[in-house]
C-alpha positions in Angstrom: -25.3 -6.2 -16.8 -25.5 -8.6 -13.8 -24.0 -12.0 -13.2 -27.3 -13.6 -14.1 -27.0 -12.4 -17.7 -28.7 -14.7 -20.2 -27.1 -15.8 -23.5 -28.2 -12.6 -25.2 -25.4 -11.0 -27.3 -23.2 -8.6 -25.2 -20.1 -6.7 -26.1 -16.7 -7.3 -24.7 -17.0 -4.1 -22.7 -20.3 -5.1 -21.2 -18.9 -8.5 -20.4 -15.9 -7.0 -18.7 -18.0 -4.7 -16.5 -20.4 -7.6 -15.6 -17.5 -9.9 -14.8 -15.9 -7.4 -12.4 -19.1 -7.4 -10.4 -19.0 -11.2 -10.2 -15.5 -10.9 -8.7 -16.8 -8.5 -6.1 -15.2 -5.4 -7.5 -17.4 -2.4 -6.7 -15.3 0.6 -7.7 -13.5 1.8 -10.8 -11.1 4.7 -11.1 -10.6 6.2 -14.5 -10.6 9.2 -16.9 -12.8 8.6 -20.0 -11.1 9.0 -23.3 -11.9 8.4 -26.9 -10.1 5.1 -26.7 -12.2 3.8 -23.7 -15.7 5.2 -24.3 -17.2 1.8 -24.9 -16.2 0.9 -21.3 -18.2 3.9 -20.1 -21.2 2.8 -22.2 -21.0 -0.5 -20.4 -20.7 1.2 -17.0 -24.0 2.9 -17.5 -26.6 1.0 -15.4 -24.0 -1.2 -13.7 -23.5 -1.5 -10.0 -19.9 -0.3 -10.2 -19.1 3.1 -8.7 -16.9 5.2 -10.9 -14.6 7.9 -9.6 -12.8 10.3 -11.9 -9.3 11.4 -10.8 -7.5 14.4 -12.3 -4.6 12.3 -13.6 -4.2 8.6 -14.2 -1.5 8.6 -11.6 -4.3 9.6 -9.2 -6.3 6.7 -10.4 -3.5 4.2 -9.5 -2.9 5.8 -6.1 -6.6 5.8 -5.3 -6.7 2.1 -6.1 -3.6 1.5 -4.0 -5.0 3.1 -0.9 -8.4 1.5 -1.5 -6.8 -2.0 -1.4 -4.3 -1.3 1.4 -7.0 0.0 3.8 -9.5 -2.8 3.1 -7.9 -5.7 1.2 -10.4 -5.2 -1.6 -9.4 -4.8 -5.3 -10.4 -1.8 -7.4 -10.1 -1.5 -11.2 -8.5 1.3 -13.2 -9.6 2.2 -16.7 -6.9 4.1 -18.6 -6.4 5.1 -22.2 -3.7 4.1 -24.6 -0.3 5.7 -24.3 -0.3 8.6 -21.9 -2.9 7.0 -19.7 -0.6 4.0 -19.4 2.5 6.0 -18.7 0.8 8.1 -16.1 -0.4 5.0 -14.2 3.0 3.4 -14.4 4.4 5.0 -11.2 1.4 3.8 -9.1 1.9 0.3 -10.5 5.5 0.4 -9.5 4.6 1.4 -6.0 2.0 -1.3 -5.8 4.3 -3.9 -7.1 7.0 -3.0 -4.6 4.5 -3.2 -1.7 2.5 -6.3 -2.8 -0.8 -4.4 -3.5 -3.5 -5.8 -5.8 -4.5 -3.5 -8.6 -6.3 -4.3 -11.8 -5.4 -2.0 -14.7 -7.5 -2.2 -17.8 -6.1 -0.1 -20.7 -7.0 0.3 -24.3 -4.3 -0.1 -27.0 -4.3 0.7 -30.7 -6.0 -1.9 -33.0 -4.0 -4.8 -34.4 -2.2 -3.4 -37.4 -1.7 -0.1 -35.8 -0.4 -1.4 -32.4 3.3 -0.6 -32.3 3.5 0.1 -36.0 5.7 3.1 -35.8 3.4 5.0 -38.2 2.4 7.6 -35.6 -1.1 6.8 -34.7 -2.7 8.7 -31.8 -1.3 7.5 -28.4 0.9 4.9 -30.1 3.7 3.4 -28.1 6.3 1.0 -29.5 5.5 -1.7 -26.9 2.9 -0.6 -24.3 2.6 -4.2 -23.0 6.4 -4.3 -22.6 6.2 -1.3 -20.3 3.4 -2.8 -18.2 5.2 -6.1 -17.9 8.0 -4.5 -15.8 5.4 -3.2 -13.3 2.9 -6.1 -12.9 2.5 -9.8 -12.1 1.7 -10.1 -15.8 0.5 -8.1 -18.7 -1.8 -9.5 -21.4 -3.1 -8.2 -24.7 -6.6 -9.5 -25.6 -6.5 -10.6 -29.3 -9.7 -12.6 -29.2 -12.7 -11.7 -27.0 -12.9 -15.4 -25.9 -9.7 -14.9 -24.0 -11.1 -12.4 -21.5 -12.7 -14.8 -19.0 -9.5 -16.8 -18.6 -7.3 -13.7 -18.3 -9.6 -12.2 -15.6 -9.5 -15.5 -13.7 -5.7 -15.4 -13.8 -5.7 -11.8 -12.5 -7.9 -12.7 -9.5 -5.8 -15.8 -8.8 -2.9 -13.4 -8.4 -4.9 -11.2 -6.1 -6.2 -14.0 -3.9 -4.0 -17.0 -4.1 -0.4 -15.7 -4.2 1.6 -12.6 -3.3 -0.6 -9.7 -4.7 0.6 -7.4 -7.4 -0.8 -5.2 -10.2 -2.2 -7.0 -13.3 -2.5 -5.2 -16.6 -4.9 -6.2 -19.4 -4.9 -4.2 -22.6 -7.7 -4.4 -25.2 -7.5 -3.1 -28.7 -9.8 -0.1 -29.2 -11.9 -1.8 -31.9 -12.5 -4.9 -29.8 -14.5 -3.3 -27.0 -17.7 -3.3 -29.1 -17.3 -6.8 -30.5 -19.8 -9.4 -29.4 -18.6 -12.0 -26.9 -18.9 -15.6 -28.2 -21.9 -17.7 -26.8 -19.5 -20.2 -25.4 -18.4 -17.8 -22.6 -21.9 -16.8 -21.5 -23.5 -16.3 -19.0 -21.0 -14.1 -17.2 -19.6 -15.7 -14.1 -16.5 -15.7 -11.9 -14.1 -18.6 -12.1 -13.4 -20.6 -9.0 -10.1 -19.3 -7.7 -7.6 -21.9 -6.2 -6.8 -21.7 -2.6 -3.5 -20.1 -1.5 -0.7 -22.5 -0.6 -1.1 -24.2 2.7 1.5 -25.6 5.2 2.0 -29.3 5.2 1.7 -31.4 8.4 5.5 -31.7 8.4 5.8 -27.9 8.2 3.5 -27.4 11.1 5.3 -30.0 13.2 8.7 -28.5 12.5 7.4 -25.0 13.3 5.7 -26.2 16.6 8.8 -28.0 17.7 11.1 -25.1 17.0 9.0 -22.5 18.8 8.5 -24.8 21.8 12.3 -25.1 22.2 13.1 -21.4 21.7 14.3 -19.4 24.7 14.8 -16.0 23.1 12.3 -16.0 20.2 11.5 -12.9 18.1 8.7 -12.6 15.5 9.1 -10.4 12.4 5.6 -9.5 11.1 5.1 -8.0 7.6 2.3 -7.0 5.3 1.6 -10.6 4.5 0.5 -11.2 8.1 -2.1 -8.4 8.4 -5.0 -10.8 8.0 -3.5 -13.0 10.8 -3.4 -10.3 13.5 -5.5 -12.1 16.1 -3.7 -15.5 15.7 -0.3 -13.8 15.6 -1.0 -11.9 18.8 -2.1 -15.2 20.5 1.1 -16.9 19.3 3.3 -14.0 20.4 1.7 -14.1 23.9 2.2 -17.8 24.3 5.8 -17.7 23.1 6.4 -14.5 25.1 8.1 -13.1 21.9 8.6 -9.5 20.9 6.9 -8.7 17.6 8.9 -6.4 15.2 6.3 -5.0 12.8 7.6 -3.8 9.4 6.0 -0.7 7.9 3.3 -2.7 6.2 2.8 -4.8 9.3 2.1 -2.0 11.8 -0.9 -2.5 13.9 -0.8 -6.3 13.9 -0.2 -5.8 17.6 -1.6 -2.5 19.1 0.9 0.1 20.1 0.3 -0.4 23.8 0.9 -4.1 23.7 3.9 -5.0 25.8 5.3 -7.2 23.1 4.8 -4.6 20.3 7.9 -3.2 18.5 6.5 -0.9 15.7 10.1 -0.1 14.7 12.2 -0.4 11.6 14.3 -3.6 11.6 17.2 -1.5 10.3 17.6 0.4 13.6 20.6 -0.9 15.5 18.8 -1.9 18.8 16.3 -3.9 16.7 18.9 -5.5 14.6 20.8 -6.5 17.7 17.7 -8.1 19.3 16.9 -10.0 16.2 20.5 -11.1 15.5 20.9 -12.5 19.1 17.5 -14.3 19.1 17.8 -18.1 19.2 14.7 -18.3 16.9 13.5 -15.7 14.4 10.0 -16.4 13.0 9.4 -14.2 9.9 5.8 -14.1 8.9 4.7 -12.5 5.6 7.8 -10.3 5.2 10.1 -10.2 2.3 13.0 -9.2 4.6 14.1 -6.8 1.8 17.0 -4.4 2.0 14.8 -1.3 1.5 13.5 -1.8 5.1 15.8 -4.3 6.7 19.1 -2.7 5.5 18.0 0.9 5.1 21.3 2.2 6.4 23.3 0.0 4.1 25.1 -1.8 6.9 24.8 -5.2 5.3 22.5 -8.1 5.9 21.7 -9.3 9.4 23.9 -11.9 10.9 21.4 -14.2 12.6 22.9 -16.3 15.4 19.8 -18.5 15.8 17.4 -20.4 13.6 15.3 -18.6 11.0 11.8 -19.9 10.0 9.9 -18.1 7.2 6.2 -18.4 6.4 5.4 -16.6 3.1 3.2 -17.0 0.1 6.0 -16.2 -2.4 8.4 -19.0 -3.0 10.9 -16.9 -5.0 11.1 -14.3 -2.3 12.0 -16.8 0.4 15.0 -17.7 -1.7 16.2 -14.1 -1.5 17.9 -12.7 1.5 18.6 -14.9 4.6 17.9 -18.6 4.0 15.3 -20.2 6.3 15.0 -23.7 7.7 12.3 -24.4 7.1 10.9 -22.0 4.5 7.2 -22.7 4.6 5.2 -21.8 1.5 1.9 -20.9 2.9 -0.6 -18.1 3.8 0.1 -16.8 7.3 -3.4 -16.7 8.8 -4.2 -20.4 7.8 -0.8 -21.5 9.0 -1.1 -19.9 12.5 -4.7 -21.3 12.8 -3.4 -24.8 12.0 -0.7 -24.8 14.7 -1.3 -27.1 17.6 -1.8 -25.6 21.0 1.5 -24.4 22.5 2.3 -24.3 26.2 2.8 -20.7 27.5 6.4 -19.7 28.0 8.3 -17.1 29.9 11.1 -15.6 27.7 11.3 -12.1 29.1 9.5 -10.9 25.9 8.0 -7.8 27.5 11.4 -6.9 29.0 13.3 -7.4 25.8 10.7 -5.4 23.9 10.7 -2.5 26.4 14.5 -2.3 26.4 14.6 -2.2 22.6 11.9 0.5 22.5 13.8 2.6 25.0 17.0 2.2 23.0 15.3 3.2 19.8 13.8 6.3 21.5 17.1 7.3 23.0 18.7 7.3 19.5 15.9 9.4 17.9 16.9 12.8 16.5 15.0 15.9 17.9 13.4 16.4 14.5 12.2 12.8 14.2 11.0 12.9 17.9 8.9 16.0 17.0 7.4 14.2 14.0 6.6 11.1 16.0 4.9 13.2 18.7 2.8 14.8 15.9 1.8 11.3 14.6 1.0 10.2 18.1 -1.3 13.2 18.5 -3.1 12.2 15.3 -3.6 8.6 16.5 -4.9 9.7 19.8 -7.2 12.4 18.3 -8.7 10.0 15.7 -8.2 6.4 17.0 -10.0 4.8 14.1 -8.3 6.9 11.4 -6.3 5.6 8.5 -3.0 7.6 8.3 -1.4 7.6 4.9 2.1 8.9 4.3 3.9 10.3 1.4 7.7 10.6 1.1 8.0 13.4 3.7 9.9 14.0 6.9 7.2 13.0 9.4 6.6 9.8 7.4 10.3 8.9 7.5 10.2 9.4 11.3 7.1 7.2 11.5 8.8 4.5 9.5 11.5 4.3 12.1 9.2 4.2 15.1 5.5 4.7 15.2 2.7 2.3 16.2 -1.0 2.1 15.5 -3.8 0.1 17.0 -5.1 -1.9 14.1 -3.7 -3.3 10.9 -4.2 -1.4 7.6 -4.3 1.9 9.3 -0.8 3.3 8.7 1.0 2.9 5.4 3.0 5.1 3.0 4.9 5.4 -0.3 8.3 5.9 1.3 8.9 2.2 1.3 9.7 0.1 -1.8 9.3 2.3 -4.9 9.4 5.4 -2.8 7.3 7.7 -5.0 6.1 11.3 -4.3 2.6 12.6 -4.6 0.9 9.5 -3.3 -0.8 10.3 0.0 -3.7 12.6 -1.1 -5.1 10.0 -3.6 -4.3 7.0 -1.5 -6.0 8.4 1.6 -9.1 9.3 -0.5 -9.1 5.7 -1.8 -8.9 4.4 1.8 -11.9 6.5 2.7 -13.9 5.1 -0.2 -13.2 1.5 0.9 -13.6 1.9 4.6 -15.5 5.1 5.4 -13.1 5.8 8.2 -11.5 9.2 8.9 -8.4 9.5 6.7 -5.3 11.7 7.0 -2.7 12.3 4.3 0.6 13.3 5.7 2.6 15.0 3.0 5.3 17.6 2.4 5.1 20.8 0.4 7.2 19.3 -2.3 5.3 16.0 -2.6 1.8 17.6 -2.7 2.8 19.6 -5.8 3.2 16.4 -7.7 -0.5 15.7 -7.6 -2.1 18.8 -6.2 -5.1 18.5 -8.5 -6.3 15.3 -6.7 -7.7 17.5 -4.0 -10.5 18.2 -6.5 -11.3 14.5 -6.7 -11.7 14.3 -2.9 -13.9 17.4 -3.0 -16.0 16.1 -5.8 -16.9 12.9 -3.9 -17.4 14.6 -0.6 -14.5 13.0 1.1 -13.6 14.5 4.5 -9.9 14.1 3.7 -7.5 15.6 6.2 -4.3 16.8 4.5 -1.6 17.4 7.1 0.9 19.5 5.1 4.4 19.5 6.6 5.9 22.7 5.0 9.7 23.2 5.0 9.7 25.4 1.9 11.4 23.1 -0.6 13.1 19.7 -0.9 14.8 20.2 2.5 15.5 16.5 3.2 17.5 16.4 -0.1 19.1 19.7 0.7 20.4 18.4 4.0 21.6 15.2 2.4 23.5 17.2 -0.2 25.1 19.6 2.3 26.2 16.7 4.5 28.2 15.5 1.6 29.6 18.9 0.6 27.4 19.0 -2.5 26.2 22.4 -3.5 22.4 22.4 -2.9 21.3 23.0 -6.5 17.6 22.6 -7.4 16.2 22.1 -3.9 15.2 25.7 -3.0 12.0 25.8 -5.0 9.2 28.3 -5.1 6.6 27.5 -2.5 3.0 28.5 -3.3 0.3 29.8 -0.9 -1.3 26.5 0.0 -4.0 28.1 2.1 -5.3 30.0 -1.0 -4.9 26.9 -3.2 -7.0 24.8 -0.8 -9.7 27.4 -0.7 -9.6 27.4 -4.5 -10.6 23.7 -4.4 -13.6 24.7 -2.2 -11.9 23.0 0.7 -11.1 24.2 4.2 -7.6 25.6 5.1 -6.0 25.9 8.5 -2.6 27.3 9.5 -1.5 25.5 12.6 0.9 27.4 14.8 0.5 25.6 18.2 1.1 21.8 18.5 -1.6 21.6 21.2 -4.2 22.8 18.6 -3.7 19.8 16.3 -6.2 17.5 18.1 -9.1 20.0 17.8 -8.2 20.8 14.2 -8.2 17.2 13.0 -11.4 16.3 14.9 -13.2 19.3 13.4 -11.9 18.3 9.9 -13.1 14.7 10.3 -16.7 16.0 10.6 -16.8 18.0 7.4 -18.0 16.9 4.0 -15.0 18.2 2.1 -11.2 18.1 2.4 -9.3 20.2 5.0 -5.7 21.2 4.6 -3.9 21.7 7.9 -0.6 23.4 7.3 2.4 23.1 9.7 5.6 25.1 9.3 8.4 22.7 10.2 10.7 25.2 11.9 7.9 26.8 14.0 6.2 23.5 14.9 9.4 21.8 16.0 10.5 24.9 18.0 7.1 24.9 19.8 7.5 21.3 20.7 11.1 21.7 22.0 
């Protein structure tokens, strides 16, 4: 069903599929079930690509990686009950990291919904669960509601801080005819994102012109403003501290680039002593800015924030002014600024040197490995799980373009993310993709290798094996806690990868990594490259 549908009778399911096309959605992730089969009847003959994960958690992580790497929205079709609870974790990760995701679920019919009678897949309040993990959750009780609810969803994705949206549809409503009043199928005009006022722009231009030690904080909300932000930083001669979701806004070799955690002491000191801090598209949240629980920054200079989320700007340090606007449009609207000399490159270099000097040997080894990856595959999207190399990269690691390095260790901090998210990134960009994951994390969603194999994704899985939950074990031991539950059985990942009809490599020499990943990028199936932490770090020492 296309956007040019005539006023012939169509079902709600057919309308939904056609409407997704009008909103430029091209991919759906989902596992068919008896509660969603009418959606699959509607998919037949549509332009939407359908990908089947092995778990609805995989569907959510696929959609997350798809959006982060490209900025495009994908939809997820999930069944009532367990489908919804399985995708809840990816929704939590997407909500924490401001990732758009459209989750369409079925729900039991009115009269059975939340009845407590024990119908198949029944939950007491499925929508109540989804409301905790989304911008909003809506139950369709009349087919005529659907166009407006979809318009609300895409307004969230395009006009404000992105987040998941959940729409649940009673099983018996998918096959109902849509009323003539909502035909033909079309996308609603979406309002523009908030824009800076002329007073905002004047105040911003005046403040940056007067600054002598400016610093820019660039977050995920600024990734679409990379070119303009770079121009601004060069004119102000201001170091740019890039949060995890802002990495690549300045390329790693730029003299003003600081791809470093703002929680690190040298970075905190530089930001705190700046006379102007310009925070662009960053929530300045404690998960990243106060990772070591040292308390909020004490800023000596003026703070100006530009963000699309009014509520978020009222959390954390208070700005003057707090400019409610989209970053790219704001920077494009600034008047020309005279170039300044503020020792920006010197300040950035001293800060980078201090960060490197304080890096542990383990993290230095991990950062060296990530650097090898970046140099071997310059255009790759590197996706991290909650694993030791990823923690090291969060502290200090730069890439050369936005949307090419992200992970699940921020925000919600889930495990089992990287394999699916990297596969989603490949689907949306076609670029080489690398999933950096630990032996514990990969066992959360090991079956998703089959999804990558099925679609011919040349996924590179860089498996950091330390034979258990070693990070947690070290944490417990440092606090004199008996390390119970962390020494888990470690399977033979080489054999498992081959069982998924994928390639498997055991990497013993760090110098062999470049050739291994370059060979893997040219295949039509996943490649698991396994590194033993102890041997790898010893070889690098």
